C-alpha positions, 0 to 999 in steps of 0.5 A: 485531499480532494480526488476531484471525482471517484478514486481507486488508490493502490499502495505498493507494499514498500510505500506503505511500510515507509509511512509512520502509521499505515492504518491511519493512512488507510482510514484517512484515504477512505474519506476521499477514495472509493477503494484502497488496497496494497499491491506487491511483487512479494508473496501474498502472505507477506502482504497479508501478514503486514496488513493483519498485524496493523489491522488494515482493511484493504479492498484489494491486494495483488494476491499471487499476481505481480504489480503490473498484472494487478494494476490491470485487474484492479482497474478493470474491477474497480471502475473509478474516475482516477486510479492512483498508484503510490510507490517508491521506485522508478520501477513502480513509476514505470509500472503505473505509467505502462498501465495508465495509472497516475503515479505518486512517490510516497514522499510526495503523497505523504506531503500532499495528504499530510501523512507522517513518514518514518518508522513507527515500527515496533520491534517484534518481541520474539525476534532473535529470542533464544530459549536458555531453558529449553532441553 
């Protein structure tokens, strides 16, 4: 993917979750973007847990702010020729358009950048586990 100049790329958390290998996507995106990060209306710890488990190094994240406010803050902080937001919903599209960001649905972005969609998500080995030997 050629950005045609400098680019800041933001993924909505659900879009990142839709990718088979989010870490590989970030590694690929770093080849043709200046900055790449994750935005979400979810609490900060949700984004942090997701990215840490996958060893994703992000240049920015929404923190305690929601997506709309974060789009403004990221655009102000990271001056590039283009700001692109990858999401999954009409609400994501509306947020991007309201803030003068380009919008791509994750499926469209994945096809264009040749990223794999799908859940390569490993099950948490401790989820649902009960202890029979506990007093």
